[in-house]
C-alpha positions in Angstrom: -29.8 -65.1 -59.1 -29.0 -64.0 -62.7 -32.6 -64.3 -63.7 -33.8 -62.1 -60.8 -31.2 -59.4 -61.7 -32.3 -59.5 -65.4 -36.0 -59.2 -64.5 -35.2 -56.3 -62.2 -33.3 -54.5 -64.9 -36.3 -55.0 -67.3 -38.7 -53.6 -64.6 -36.4 -50.6 -64.0 -36.3 -49.9 -67.8 -40.1 -50.2 -68.0 -40.5 -47.9 -65.0 -38.3 -45.2 -66.6 -40.2 -45.4 -69.8 -43.5 -45.1 -68.0 -42.2 -42.1 -66.1 -41.1 -40.4 -69.4 -44.6 -41.1 -70.9 -46.2 -39.6 -67.7 -44.1 -36.5 -68.0 -45.1 -36.1 -71.7 -48.8 -36.6 -70.8 -48.6 -34.0 -68.0 -47.4 -31.5 -70.6 -50.6 -32.2 -72.7 -53.1 -32.0 -69.8 -56.1 -31.7 -69.9 -56.3 -32.9 -73.6 -55.0 -36.4 -72.8 -56.3 -36.9 -69.3 -57.5 -40.4 -70.1 -54.1 -41.4 -71.3 -52.5 -40.1 -68.1 -54.8 -42.3 -66.1 -53.8 -45.3 -68.2 -50.2 -44.5 -67.7 -50.8 -44.2 -63.9 -52.3 -47.7 -63.8 -49.4 -49.0 -65.8 -47.0 -47.2 -63.4 -48.7 -48.8 -60.4 -48.4 -52.3 -62.0 -44.8 -51.7 -62.7 -44.2 -50.5 -59.1 -45.9 -53.6 -57.7 -43.8 -55.8 -60.0 -40.7 -53.9 -58.9 -41.6 -54.5 -55.2 -42.2 -58.1 -56.0 -38.9 -58.5 -57.7 -37.2 -56.7 -54.8 -38.9 -59.2 -52.4 -37.8 -62.1 -54.5 -34.2 -60.7 -54.6 -34.2 -60.3 -50.9 -35.4 -63.9 -50.4 -32.8 -65.1 -52.8 -30.0 -63.3 -51.1 -31.2 -64.7 -47.8 -31.2 -68.3 -49.2 -28.0 -67.8 -51.1 -24.8 -69.1 -49.5 -22.8 -66.3 -51.3 -24.7 -63.4 -49.6 -22.4 -60.8 -48.1 -22.6 -57.4 -46.4 -22.3 -55.7 -49.7 -25.3 -57.5 -51.2 -27.3 -56.6 -48.0 -26.4 -52.9 -48.4 -27.3 -53.0 -52.1 -30.6 -54.6 -51.3 -31.3 -52.0 -48.6 -30.4 -49.1 -51.0 -32.7 -50.6 -53.7 -35.5 -51.0 -51.2 -35.1 -47.4 -50.0 -34.9 -46.1 -53.6 -38.1 -48.1 -54.4 -39.9 -46.6 -51.5 -38.8 -43.1 -52.3 -39.8 -43.4 -56.0 -43.2 -44.8 -55.0 -43.8 -41.9 -52.6 -42.6 -39.4 -55.2 -44.9 -41.0 -57.8 -47.9 -40.8 -55.5 -47.1 -37.2 -54.6 -46.7 -36.2 -58.2 -50.0 -37.9 -59.1 -51.9 -36.4 -56.2 -50.3 -33.0 -55.6 -48.1 -32.7 -58.8 -45.0 -31.9 -56.6 -41.9 -33.9 -55.6 -41.1 -32.7 -52.1 -40.7 -36.3 -51.0 -37.8 -36.8 -53.3 -36.2 -33.5 -52.2 -36.7 -34.5 -48.5 -35.1 -37.9 -49.2 -32.1 -36.3 -50.9 -31.7 -33.9 -48.0 -31.9 -36.7 -45.5 -29.4 -38.8 -47.4 -27.1 -35.8 -47.6 -27.4 -35.2 -43.8 -26.7 -38.9 -43.2 -23.7 -38.7 -45.4 -22.4 -35.6 -43.6 -23.1 -37.2 -40.2 -21.3 -40.3 -41.3 -18.3 -38.3 -42.5 -18.2 -36.4 -39.2 -18.5 -39.7 -37.3 -15.5 -41.0 -39.4 -13.5 -37.8 -38.6 -14.3 -38.1 -34.9 -13.4 -41.7 -34.9 -10.0 -40.9 -36.6 -9.4 -38.1 -34.1 -10.4 -40.5 -31.3 -7.9 -43.1 -32.6 -5.1 -40.5 -32.8 -6.0 -39.3 -29.3 -6.0 -42.9 -28.0 -2.6 -43.4 -29.6 -1.2 -40.3 -28.0 -2.7 -41.2 -24.7 -1.3 -44.7 -25.0 2.1 -43.2 -25.7 1.8 -40.8 -22.7 0.7 -43.8 -20.6 3.8 -45.7 -21.6 6.0 -42.7 -20.7 4.2 -42.3 -17.4 4.6 -46.0 -16.7 8.3 -45.8 -17.4 8.6 -42.8 -15.1 6.6 -44.5 -12.4 8.8 -47.7 -12.8 11.9 -45.5 -12.5 10.5 -43.7 -9.5 9.5 -47.0 -7.9 13.0 -48.4 -8.4 14.4 -45.2 -6.9 12.0 -45.5 -3.9 12.9 -49.2 -3.4 16.6 -48.2 -3.4 15.8 -45.4 -0.9 13.9 -47.9 1.3 16.9 -50.3 1.3 19.2 -47.4 2.1 16.9 -46.2 4.9 16.7 -49.8 6.3 20.5 -49.9 6.4 20.5 -46.5 8.1 17.9 -47.8 10.6 20.1 -50.8 11.5 23.1 -48.5 12.0 21.0 -46.1 14.1 19.7 -49.0 16.3 23.3 -50.2 16.9 24.4 -46.6 17.7 21.4 -46.1 20.0 22.2 -49.3 21.9 25.8 -48.1 22.4 24.6 -44.7 23.5 22.1 -46.2 25.9 24.8 -48.3 27.6 27.1 -45.3 27.7 24.3 -43.1 29.2 23.5 -45.7 31.8 27.1 -45.9 33.0 27.4 -42.2 33.0 24.2 -41.9 34.9 25.4 -44.4 37.5 28.6 -42.4 38.0 26.7 -39.1 38.3 24.4 -40.7 40.9 27.4 -41.9 42.9 29.0 -38.5 42.7 25.7 -36.8 43.7 25.4 -39.0 46.7 28.9 -38.1 47.8 28.2 -34.4 47.4 24.9 -34.8 49.3 26.7 -36.4 52.2 29.3 -33.6 52.3 26.6 -31.0 51.9 24.6 -32.6 54.8 27.6 -32.4 57.1 28.2 -28.8 56.1 24.5 -28.0 56.8 24.7 -29.6 60.2 27.7 -27.4 61.1 25.9 -24.4 59.7 22.8 -25.2 61.9 25.0 -25.3 65.0 26.6 -22.1 64.1 23.2 -20.4 63.5 21.9 -21.6 66.8 24.9 -20.0 68.6 24.4 -16.8 66.6 20.6 -16.9 67.5 21.4 -17.1 71.2 23.8 -14.2 70.9 21.3 -12.2 68.9 18.6 -12.8 71.7 21.0 -11.6 74.3 21.9 -8.5 72.3 18.2 -7.8 71.7 17.5 -7.8 75.4 20.3 -5.4 76.0 19.1 -3.1 73.1 15.5 -3.2 74.5 16.7 -2.0 77.9 18.8 0.7 76.3 15.9 1.9 74.2 13.6 2.1 77.2 16.2 4.2 79.0 16.5 6.5 75.9 12.7 6.7 75.6 12.5 8.0 79.1 15.1 10.7 78.5 13.6 11.7 75.2 10.2 12.1 76.8 11.7 14.4 79.4 13.4 16.4 76.7 10.2 16.6 74.7 8.4 18.2 77.7 11.2 20.7 78.0 11.1 21.6 74.3 7.3 21.8 74.3 7.4 24.4 77.1 10.1 26.3 75.4 8.2 26.2 72.1 5.1 27.7 73.7 7.1 30.5 75.3 8.9 31.3 72.1 5.7 31.1 70.1 4.0 33.7 72.4 7.1 36.0 72.0 7.1 35.6 68.3 3.4 36.3 68.1 3.9 39.5 70.1 6.7 40.6 67.7 4.5 39.8 64.7 1.7 42.0 66.1 4.1 44.8 66.5 5.3 44.4 63.0 1.8 44.4 61.7 1.0 47.7 63.5 4.3 49.3 62.1 3.4 47.9 58.7 0.0 49.6 58.8 1.6 52.9 59.8 4.2 52.5 56.9 1.4 51.8 54.5 -0.5 55.0 55.5 2.6 57.1 55.0 3.3 55.3 51.7 -0.1 56.2 50.5 0.4 59.8 51.4 3.7 59.9 49.6 2.0 58.3 46.6 -0.6 61.0 46.5 2.1 63.7 46.6 4.0 61.9 43.9 0.9 61.8 41.7 0.3 65.5 42.2 3.9 66.3 41.3 3.6 64.2 38.2 0.4 66.0 37.2 2.2 69.4 37.6 5.2 68.2 35.6 2.9 67.0 32.8 1.0 70.3 32.7 4.2 72.2 32.6 5.4 70.1 29.7 2.2 70.7 27.9 2.5 74.5 28.3 6.1 74.4 27.1 5.1 72.3 24.1 2.2 74.7 23.3 4.6 77.7 23.5 7.1 76.0 21.2 4.3 75.2 18.7 3.1 78.8 18.8 6.6 80.1 18.1 7.0 77.7 15.2 3.5 78.7 13.9 4.4 82.4 14.0 7.7 81.8 12.2 5.9 79.8 9.5 3.2 82.5 9.1 5.9 85.2 8.8 7.7 83.2 6.1 4.5 82.7 4.2 3.7 86.4 4.4 7.1 87.3 3.1 6.7 84.8 0.2 3.3 86.2 -0.6 4.6 89.8 -0.6 7.4 88.8 -2.9 5.0 87.1 -5.2 2.7 90.2 -5.2 5.6 92.5 -6.0 6.6 90.3 -8.9 3.1 90.3 -10.2 2.9 94.1 -10.0 6.2 94.4 -11.9 5.3 91.9 -14.6 1.8 93.4 -15.1 2.9 97.1 -14.5 0.4 97.8 -11.7 0.5 100.6 -9.1 3.7 102.5 -9.0 5.1 100.5 -11.9 2.9 101.9 -14.6 5.5 104.4 -15.8 7.9 101.6 -16.2 5.8 100.2 -19.0 5.9 103.6 -20.9 9.7 103.8 -20.5 10.1 100.3 -21.9 7.9 101.2 -24.9 9.9 104.4 -25.7 13.3 102.8 -25.6 13.0 100.8 -28.9 11.9 104.0 -30.8 14.9 106.0 -29.7 17.2 103.2 -30.6 15.7 103.1 -34.2 16.2 106.8 -34.7 19.8 106.7 -33.6 20.5 104.0 -36.1 18.9 106.0 -39.0 20.9 109.1 -38.1 24.2 107.3 -38.3 23.4 105.7 -41.6 22.7 109.0 -43.4 26.1 110.6 -43.2 27.7 107.4 -44.4 25.8 107.6 -47.6 26.9 111.2 -48.2 30.5 110.2 -48.0 
């Protein structure tokens, strides 16, 4: 096992050296293209040796008694790394890129993330399981307590049922005795009622015979009354016809007198309308005369006002006979001034 590990370490060191040389040669392309091809063949040999050593290591771990899950995981990781490096080397030689390596890193990162998420979900699931187990225990306790209460209630109800059965039996016996007594009393009452009904039937029969006899007497009396009423009816019918004829004659007389009264009433109505027309015309004439008097008075008043206004205008404007008045008014101030001057002269002489 130690020899296999040592050989794998040597192969890994050789692989790294070849990769460094390849990188240096790629920097000098195309001057050293032949050297790059040689390094490529050496790299292929080293890769094959590394695969062989991995295979031998796998076989050794399978045959070893001390193999564990850790060694299996290490071997799987080494195998995966070898495959990734081989693919990256081929891609770099053919396409001069390393997308395979980037893709492998991305996949490993995603696997790691998924593994972490799985671990978190597992932890959350465990916590949830613990909480559910705790709730289940509490629910179980509650159900046990409820079951105990129900068992106690069932026992209590059984006791109540026994008591109710005993009480029901006693009540049934009491009801039976009471029913027998009531039946006996009812039979006694029925016998007494039957005797009373028999007596009542005899009494009703006697009353019925008496009613039949009274009915026969009433029928004979009613027939006699009917005969007398028919005779009275004939008398009253004759009297009705005679009185009707007399009343009809009186009605005819009243109609004729009413017609005469209506004719005289119409004549009086005509006379009344003529009188009303004469009264209306007389009132109209009086009203016209009154209005004429008022109109004459109003005209006279207006004439007097107009004359007074005209006189005032003639006086103010000195028209007609008032022309001399204007001259007189104009001369009065002159005479007044002269009188004042004459009086002032003698005062100065003094």
